Residue frames relative to the residue before (quaternion, step in Angstrom):
aa qw qx qy qz dx dy dz
M 1.0000 0.0000 0.0000 0.0000 0.00 0.00 0.00
N 0.2966 -0.7652 0.5407 0.1849 3.57 -0.73 1.01
K 0.7541 -0.4138 0.2722 0.4313 3.52 -1.36 0.09
Q 0.6919 0.4904 -0.2991 0.4375 3.61 0.78 -0.99
E 0.6391 0.5165 -0.3325 0.4629 3.60 0.99 -0.81
Y 0.6486 0.5186 -0.3217 0.4549 3.59 0.95 -0.86
L 0.6924 0.4749 -0.2836 0.4634 3.57 0.87 -0.94
D 0.6253 0.5298 -0.3482 0.4550 3.61 1.03 -0.68
Q 0.6684 0.4841 -0.3028 0.4767 3.60 0.93 -0.85
L 0.6383 0.5157 -0.3305 0.4662 3.59 1.03 -0.75
R 0.6488 0.5118 -0.3201 0.4633 3.59 0.96 -0.83
A 0.6580 0.5031 -0.3155 0.4631 3.58 0.98 -0.79
A 0.6709 0.4972 -0.3028 0.4593 3.59 1.01 -0.78
L 0.6971 0.4420 -0.2616 0.5003 3.58 1.21 -0.47
G 0.2977 0.8148 -0.4646 0.1778 3.57 1.22 0.31
C 0.6308 0.5507 -0.3447 0.4243 3.61 1.15 -0.41
L 0.6344 0.5404 -0.3310 0.4427 3.59 1.23 -0.27
P 0.6205 -0.5107 0.4155 0.4260 3.59 -1.24 0.22
E 0.6511 -0.5534 0.3556 0.3787 3.55 -1.18 0.60
S 0.6410 0.5330 -0.3412 0.4342 3.59 0.99 -0.77
E 0.6557 0.4984 -0.3125 0.4732 3.59 0.98 -0.80
I 0.6310 0.5337 -0.3355 0.4522 3.58 1.03 -0.78
E 0.6923 0.4793 -0.2887 0.4558 3.56 0.82 -0.97
E 0.6408 0.5227 -0.3329 0.4532 3.59 1.01 -0.74
S 0.6741 0.4838 -0.2968 0.4726 3.58 0.96 -0.85
V 0.6505 0.5063 -0.3199 0.4671 3.59 0.95 -0.84
A 0.6468 0.5134 -0.3222 0.4629 3.59 0.97 -0.80
F 0.6243 0.5434 -0.3347 0.4506 3.57 1.05 -0.75
Y 0.7016 0.4436 -0.2728 0.4864 3.60 0.86 -0.93
A 0.6051 0.5455 -0.3613 0.4536 3.60 1.08 -0.61
E 0.6570 0.4980 -0.3119 0.4723 3.56 1.00 -0.77
M 0.6182 0.5304 -0.3497 0.4628 3.60 1.05 -0.67
I 0.6519 0.4976 -0.3171 0.4763 3.58 0.98 -0.81
D 0.6551 0.5151 -0.3196 0.4510 3.59 0.92 -0.88
D 0.6297 0.5322 -0.3426 0.4503 3.60 1.01 -0.72
R 0.6807 0.4721 -0.2994 0.4734 3.58 0.95 -0.81
V 0.6194 0.5199 -0.3455 0.4761 3.58 1.07 -0.66
A 0.6395 0.5234 -0.3241 0.4605 3.58 1.04 -0.76
D 0.6562 0.4989 -0.3075 0.4754 3.59 1.19 -0.51
G 0.6821 -0.5154 0.2782 0.4380 3.59 1.26 0.08
M 0.5362 0.6154 -0.4211 0.3955 3.61 1.21 0.03
S 0.4670 -0.6082 0.5447 0.3397 3.52 -1.33 0.26
E 0.6655 -0.4982 0.3550 0.4277 3.58 -1.24 0.26
G 0.6322 0.5351 -0.3341 0.4498 3.58 1.04 -0.71
E 0.6665 0.4835 -0.3044 0.4789 3.58 0.95 -0.83
A 0.6447 0.5273 -0.3250 0.4479 3.58 1.01 -0.79
T 0.6968 0.4529 -0.2866 0.4767 3.60 0.86 -0.86
A 0.6050 0.5672 -0.3615 0.4261 3.59 1.14 -0.57
Q 0.6542 0.5129 -0.3169 0.4566 3.58 1.13 -0.56
L 0.6430 0.5113 -0.3254 0.4682 3.59 1.23 -0.34
D 0.6258 -0.5138 0.4152 0.4147 3.55 -1.29 0.18
D 0.6319 -0.4953 0.4239 0.4192 3.54 -1.29 0.37
P 0.6103 -0.5889 0.3674 0.3816 3.64 -0.94 0.77
K 0.6692 0.4883 -0.3143 0.4637 3.60 0.93 -0.79
A 0.6481 0.5035 -0.3201 0.4733 3.59 1.01 -0.80
A 0.6402 0.5142 -0.3236 0.4701 3.55 1.02 -0.81
A 0.6406 0.5212 -0.3253 0.4606 3.59 1.01 -0.78
R 0.6418 0.5175 -0.3307 0.4592 3.60 0.97 -0.79
A 0.6503 0.5133 -0.3170 0.4617 3.57 1.01 -0.81
I 0.6533 0.5108 -0.3126 0.4632 3.57 0.99 -0.84
I 0.6710 0.4885 -0.3029 0.4683 3.59 0.89 -0.91
G 0.6548 0.5217 -0.3174 0.4453 3.57 1.03 -0.73
D 0.6974 0.4647 -0.2717 0.4731 3.59 1.15 -0.57
L 0.7020 0.4187 -0.2625 0.5128 3.60 1.23 -0.17
P 0.1619 -0.8116 0.5548 0.0860 3.64 -0.22 1.22
V 0.2959 0.7443 -0.5411 0.2562 3.57 0.46 1.22
E 0.3931 -0.6936 0.5484 0.2524 3.55 -1.32 0.25
V 0.1446 -0.7801 0.6063 0.0541 3.54 -0.94 0.92
G 0.8436 -0.0462 -0.0053 0.5350 3.59 -0.55 1.20
G 0.7035 -0.4762 0.2729 0.4516 3.57 1.05 0.74
V 0.6579 0.4597 -0.3142 0.5071 3.60 1.25 -0.07
A 0.4107 -0.7270 0.4900 0.2504 3.56 -0.69 1.03
T 0.5193 -0.6272 0.4807 0.3254 3.56 -1.17 0.62
A 0.7564 -0.4166 0.2583 0.4332 3.50 -1.36 0.14
Q 0.6787 0.4794 -0.3161 0.4578 3.58 0.91 -0.82
A 0.6588 0.5013 -0.3211 0.4599 3.61 1.01 -0.82
R 0.6929 0.4623 -0.2785 0.4782 3.60 1.04 -0.75
G 0.6186 0.6088 -0.3429 0.3592 3.51 1.08 -0.83
A 0.5783 -0.5890 0.4387 0.3553 3.48 -1.24 0.45
R 0.1817 -0.7875 0.5823 0.0883 3.53 -0.32 1.24
P 0.4920 -0.6608 0.4651 0.3239 3.54 -0.92 0.81
K 0.2623 -0.7689 0.5677 0.1331 3.53 -0.73 1.09
S 0.3806 -0.7303 0.5215 0.2234 3.49 -0.76 1.09
K 0.4608 -0.6853 0.4918 0.2761 3.53 -0.96 0.89
P 0.5069 -0.6470 0.4582 0.3384 3.61 -0.90 0.79
M 0.4246 -0.7132 0.5024 0.2424 3.52 -0.87 0.97
N 0.4945 -0.6377 0.5059 0.3046 3.50 -1.05 0.79
R 0.3420 -0.7886 0.4730 0.1936 3.58 -0.31 1.26
V 0.6210 0.5439 -0.3533 0.4401 3.55 1.01 -0.73
L 0.6719 0.4853 -0.2947 0.4756 3.57 0.91 -0.93
Y 0.6285 0.5551 -0.3302 0.4334 3.56 1.02 -0.89
W 0.7255 0.4266 -0.2567 0.4751 3.58 0.74 -1.04
T 0.5854 0.5598 -0.3765 0.4495 3.58 1.12 -0.52
L 0.6652 0.4890 -0.2964 0.4802 3.57 0.97 -0.88
V 0.6315 0.5348 -0.3354 0.4502 3.57 1.04 -0.77
I 0.6843 0.4825 -0.2879 0.4648 3.58 0.90 -0.95
L 0.6819 0.4833 -0.3019 0.4585 3.59 0.89 -0.89
G 0.7354 0.4139 -0.2383 0.4807 3.57 1.03 -0.71
S 0.3896 0.7602 -0.4576 0.2467 3.59 1.27 0.01
P 0.6203 0.5320 -0.3860 0.4280 3.69 0.89 -0.66
L 0.6862 0.4835 -0.2920 0.4584 3.57 0.97 -0.82
W 0.7594 0.3929 -0.2515 0.4536 3.58 0.65 -1.04
L 0.5916 0.5419 -0.3809 0.4596 3.60 1.16 -0.43
T 0.6373 0.5208 -0.3237 0.4667 3.58 1.04 -0.79
L 0.6660 0.4917 -0.3006 0.4736 3.57 0.92 -0.90
L 0.6486 0.5224 -0.3210 0.4509 3.58 0.99 -0.82
L 0.6669 0.4873 -0.3015 0.4763 3.57 0.95 -0.86
A 0.6383 0.5224 -0.3292 0.4596 3.59 1.01 -0.78
A 0.6570 0.4994 -0.3107 0.4716 3.57 0.97 -0.87
A 0.6426 0.5115 -0.3265 0.4677 3.60 1.01 -0.78
A 0.6465 0.5175 -0.3231 0.4580 3.59 0.98 -0.81
V 0.6522 0.5052 -0.3150 0.4693 3.58 0.98 -0.85
A 0.6561 0.5098 -0.3158 0.4581 3.59 0.95 -0.86
I 0.6568 0.4990 -0.3133 0.4705 3.60 0.95 -0.86
A 0.6481 0.5151 -0.3207 0.4603 3.59 0.98 -0.81
A 0.6549 0.5103 -0.3165 0.4588 3.58 0.96 -0.86
V 0.6566 0.5006 -0.3109 0.4707 3.58 0.97 -0.85
T 0.6499 0.5229 -0.3160 0.4520 3.57 0.99 -0.85
V 0.6593 0.4998 -0.3081 0.4696 3.58 0.95 -0.88
A 0.6580 0.5043 -0.3164 0.4610 3.58 0.94 -0.87
A 0.6581 0.4995 -0.3134 0.4682 3.58 0.96 -0.84
A 0.6475 0.5170 -0.3221 0.4580 3.59 1.00 -0.82
L 0.6471 0.5088 -0.3205 0.4687 3.59 0.97 -0.82
A 0.6572 0.5082 -0.3171 0.4575 3.57 0.94 -0.89
L 0.6672 0.4895 -0.3043 0.4719 3.59 0.93 -0.87
S 0.6262 0.5376 -0.3395 0.4511 3.59 1.06 -0.73
V 0.6552 0.5051 -0.3125 0.4668 3.57 0.95 -0.88
V 0.6586 0.5018 -0.3110 0.4666 3.57 0.96 -0.87
A 0.6588 0.5135 -0.3140 0.4514 3.58 0.96 -0.86
V 0.6561 0.5012 -0.3164 0.4672 3.61 0.94 -0.86
A 0.6562 0.5060 -0.3150 0.4628 3.60 0.94 -0.88
A 0.6602 0.4989 -0.3126 0.4663 3.59 0.96 -0.84
S 0.6406 0.5261 -0.3255 0.4549 3.61 1.00 -0.80
L 0.6579 0.5007 -0.3089 0.4702 3.58 0.95 -0.87
L 0.6517 0.5147 -0.3179 0.4575 3.57 0.99 -0.83
L 0.6652 0.4883 -0.3047 0.4756 3.59 0.93 -0.87
T 0.6276 0.5334 -0.3356 0.4571 3.59 1.03 -0.74
L 0.6531 0.5124 -0.3132 0.4613 3.56 0.97 -0.83
W 0.6456 0.5065 -0.3175 0.4753 3.59 1.01 -0.79
A 0.6604 0.5055 -0.3110 0.4600 3.60 0.93 -0.89
L 0.6425 0.5174 -0.3197 0.4661 3.58 1.01 -0.82
A 0.6539 0.5140 -0.3184 0.4548 3.58 0.94 -0.87
V 0.6697 0.4924 -0.3039 0.4655 3.60 0.90 -0.90
G 0.6651 0.5124 -0.3117 0.4449 3.58 0.94 -0.86
L 0.6816 0.4810 -0.2948 0.4660 3.59 0.90 -0.87
I 0.6449 0.5053 -0.3322 0.4674 3.61 0.97 -0.76
T 0.6313 0.5242 -0.3325 0.4649 3.58 1.05 -0.71
G 0.6008 0.5846 -0.3588 0.4106 3.59 1.13 -0.56
G 0.5704 0.6037 -0.3908 0.3967 3.61 1.14 -0.45
P 0.7117 0.4154 -0.2704 0.4978 3.65 0.66 -0.97
W 0.6265 0.5345 -0.3478 0.4481 3.57 1.05 -0.68
G 0.6414 0.5152 -0.3223 0.4682 3.60 1.02 -0.73
I 0.6411 0.5090 -0.3336 0.4675 3.57 1.02 -0.75
A 0.6411 0.5230 -0.3275 0.4563 3.58 0.99 -0.80
V 0.6650 0.4885 -0.3030 0.4768 3.58 0.94 -0.86
C 0.6065 0.5575 -0.3444 0.4502 3.58 1.11 -0.73
L 0.6613 0.4945 -0.3029 0.4759 3.58 0.93 -0.88
Y 0.6313 0.5254 -0.3302 0.4651 3.57 1.04 -0.75
G 0.6542 0.5121 -0.3138 0.4596 3.59 1.00 -0.84
L 0.6384 0.5100 -0.3297 0.4730 3.57 1.02 -0.77
A 0.6521 0.5121 -0.3205 0.4579 3.57 0.99 -0.80
M 0.6930 0.4578 -0.2706 0.4867 3.58 1.13 -0.65
G 0.5101 -0.6742 0.4053 0.3477 3.60 1.28 0.01
Q 0.5626 0.5594 -0.4045 0.4548 3.59 1.09 0.72
P 0.1271 -0.8472 0.5116 0.0661 3.64 0.31 1.22
A 0.6237 0.5395 -0.3595 0.4367 3.62 1.01 -0.69
Y 0.6580 0.4983 -0.2986 0.4791 3.56 0.95 -0.91
A 0.6475 0.5225 -0.3138 0.4574 3.57 1.02 -0.85
A 0.6539 0.5105 -0.3163 0.4602 3.61 0.98 -0.82
A 0.6471 0.5186 -0.3212 0.4573 3.57 1.01 -0.82
E 0.6688 0.4945 -0.3014 0.4662 3.58 0.93 -0.84
L 0.6361 0.5224 -0.3303 0.4619 3.57 1.05 -0.76
G 0.6635 0.5073 -0.3076 0.4559 3.59 0.96 -0.86
S 0.6707 0.4888 -0.3047 0.4673 3.56 0.92 -0.89
G 0.6331 0.5318 -0.3333 0.4530 3.61 1.06 -0.72
L 0.6666 0.4923 -0.3073 0.4677 3.57 1.00 -0.86
V 0.6260 0.5255 -0.3391 0.4658 3.59 1.04 -0.75
C 0.6528 0.5063 -0.3176 0.4655 3.59 0.93 -0.88
F 0.6511 0.5191 -0.3200 0.4518 3.58 0.97 -0.82
G 0.6648 0.5022 -0.3082 0.4591 3.60 0.97 -0.83
V 0.6634 0.4826 -0.3051 0.4837 3.57 0.95 -0.88
G 0.6242 0.5435 -0.3379 0.4482 3.59 1.06 -0.71
L 0.6360 0.5121 -0.3327 0.4718 3.59 0.99 -0.77
F 0.6340 0.5208 -0.3300 0.4668 3.59 1.02 -0.79
C 0.6682 0.4865 -0.2970 0.4782 3.60 0.95 -0.88
L 0.6235 0.5377 -0.3398 0.4547 3.58 1.07 -0.72
H 0.6307 0.5173 -0.3314 0.4741 3.59 1.02 -0.79
G 0.6704 0.4893 -0.3048 0.4672 3.60 0.94 -0.84
A 0.6392 0.5281 -0.3276 0.4529 3.60 1.03 -0.76
V 0.6496 0.5058 -0.3161 0.4713 3.59 0.97 -0.83
A 0.6644 0.4992 -0.3078 0.4633 3.59 0.92 -0.90
A 0.6653 0.4997 -0.3077 0.4615 3.59 0.95 -0.85
T 0.6379 0.5223 -0.3302 0.4595 3.59 1.03 -0.75
K 0.6506 0.5048 -0.3160 0.4711 3.59 0.96 -0.83
A 0.6539 0.5077 -0.3175 0.4624 3.60 0.96 -0.85
A 0.6513 0.5056 -0.3202 0.4666 3.58 0.98 -0.80
G 0.6396 0.5220 -0.3250 0.4613 3.58 1.05 -0.75
R 0.6517 0.5022 -0.3172 0.4716 3.59 0.98 -0.82
L 0.6490 0.5127 -0.3186 0.4630 3.59 0.98 -0.82
W 0.6527 0.5155 -0.3133 0.4585 3.57 0.98 -0.83
R 0.6673 0.4924 -0.3032 0.4694 3.59 0.93 -0.90
A 0.6450 0.5121 -0.3268 0.4636 3.60 1.01 -0.79
T 0.6416 0.5190 -0.3272 0.4604 3.60 1.01 -0.78
I 0.6589 0.5028 -0.3083 0.4669 3.58 0.93 -0.89
A 0.6543 0.5124 -0.3162 0.4577 3.60 0.97 -0.87
K 0.6473 0.5124 -0.3218 0.4635 3.60 1.01 -0.82
A 0.6486 0.5100 -0.3219 0.4643 3.57 0.98 -0.81
K 0.6365 0.5224 -0.3282 0.4629 3.59 1.02 -0.76
V 0.6360 0.5235 -0.3297 0.4612 3.60 1.02 -0.80
W 0.6554 0.5053 -0.3145 0.4649 3.60 0.93 -0.87
L 0.6606 0.5012 -0.3132 0.4629 3.57 0.94 -0.85
A 0.6523 0.5146 -0.3179 0.4568 3.58 0.99 -0.85
R 0.6491 0.5079 -0.3257 0.4633 3.60 0.99 -0.79
G 0.6542 0.5086 -0.3205 0.4590 3.57 0.95 -0.82
K 0.6604 0.5001 -0.3108 0.4660 3.58 0.97 -0.84
S 0.6535 0.5118 -0.3256 0.4528 3.59 0.98 -0.81
K 0.6394 0.5120 -0.3321 0.4677 3.61 1.02 -0.74
I 0.6582 0.4963 -0.3160 0.4696 3.58 0.94 -0.86
R 0.6578 0.5101 -0.3148 0.4560 3.59 0.96 -0.86
A 0.6564 0.5078 -0.3165 0.4594 3.59 0.98 -0.84
R 0.6533 0.5023 -0.3221 0.4659 3.58 1.00 -0.77
R 0.6449 0.5121 -0.3296 0.4616 3.59 0.98 -0.77
D 0.6460 0.5107 -0.3249 0.4651 3.58 0.98 -0.83
A 0.6546 0.5098 -0.3157 0.4603 3.58 0.99 -0.85
E 0.6550 0.5014 -0.3176 0.4677 3.59 1.00 -0.78
A 0.6450 0.5173 -0.3227 0.4608 3.57 1.08 -0.71
Q 0.6776 0.4956 -0.2913 0.4587 3.59 1.07 -0.73
G 0.6511 -0.5181 0.3239 0.4503 3.59 1.16 -0.40
P 0.7047 -0.4835 0.3137 0.4138 3.58 -1.26 0.21
E 0.6095 0.5621 -0.3709 0.4182 3.61 1.06 -0.60
A 0.6596 0.4915 -0.3109 0.4761 3.59 0.97 -0.84
L 0.6393 0.5182 -0.3257 0.4654 3.59 1.03 -0.75
A 0.6458 0.5054 -0.3199 0.4745 3.59 1.01 -0.79
S 0.6385 0.5171 -0.3289 0.4656 3.60 1.00 -0.76
L 0.6389 0.5235 -0.3235 0.4616 3.59 1.03 -0.81
K 0.6633 0.4906 -0.3055 0.4755 3.59 0.96 -0.84
A 0.6400 0.5215 -0.3273 0.4597 3.59 1.01 -0.79
A 0.6507 0.5071 -0.3189 0.4667 3.60 0.99 -0.79
A 0.6511 0.5100 -0.3182 0.4633 3.59 1.00 -0.81
S 0.6704 0.4859 -0.3055 0.4703 3.60 0.94 -0.85
A 0.6250 0.5307 -0.3433 0.4581 3.60 1.06 -0.69
K 0.6366 0.5162 -0.3286 0.4693 3.59 1.03 -0.77
E 0.6482 0.5103 -0.3277 0.4604 3.60 0.99 -0.77
V 0.6394 0.5218 -0.3227 0.4634 3.60 0.99 -0.82
V 0.6577 0.5035 -0.3104 0.4665 3.58 0.94 -0.90
H 0.6452 0.5203 -0.3226 0.4571 3.59 1.00 -0.83
E 0.6666 0.4904 -0.3061 0.4706 3.60 0.98 -0.83
A 0.6485 0.5136 -0.3249 0.4584 3.60 1.02 -0.78
């Protein structure tokens, strides 16, 4: 059975579901087949490793508690196991009796987490402080060496005025050398400052992306909870499908 035949049979077996659910499920299985074909299998070998289209359709319908045309699907109609109500007296008794143990473990875990965060923050601040110190040192060295150029010329003129040409030549040479090395250090300081700025901006942008993703996930979960258990189940099913596709 090739890819198109498998997907056609799967689409036909999922005819009781909404069109969006059908297309999402078919796209998921199509991607699984494409991944196996990309690994070197033929379409027949790839479809042979998957469940029969009808079995796959039954599994998909069983995982989606939706209603089609006012009639609940097999999972919604089926006898869901009802959890027995927990004896609250026994529950709270166990909680109170076990409080010395779980409170100790909770405090220990909190202490370890705080220590780990503190160490990580200290290391990060240490790295930033060392980098900033090196950068400031490079700038100070560049400024000092560049200042040595005019100072050497001034001393050279003073030596000539005092009738000491050898001393004046030596001071002029040392001043020019300091000025050249200072320009080299200035170029390195400017390049290092630009690189540090790019690294800082990239770090801030990455942190903003992580925060935005976390907020979007929390917002989506809140919206799903507000819409009801069916929307929350659909959100969880979509997340699990993405994880399966990523692993495949």
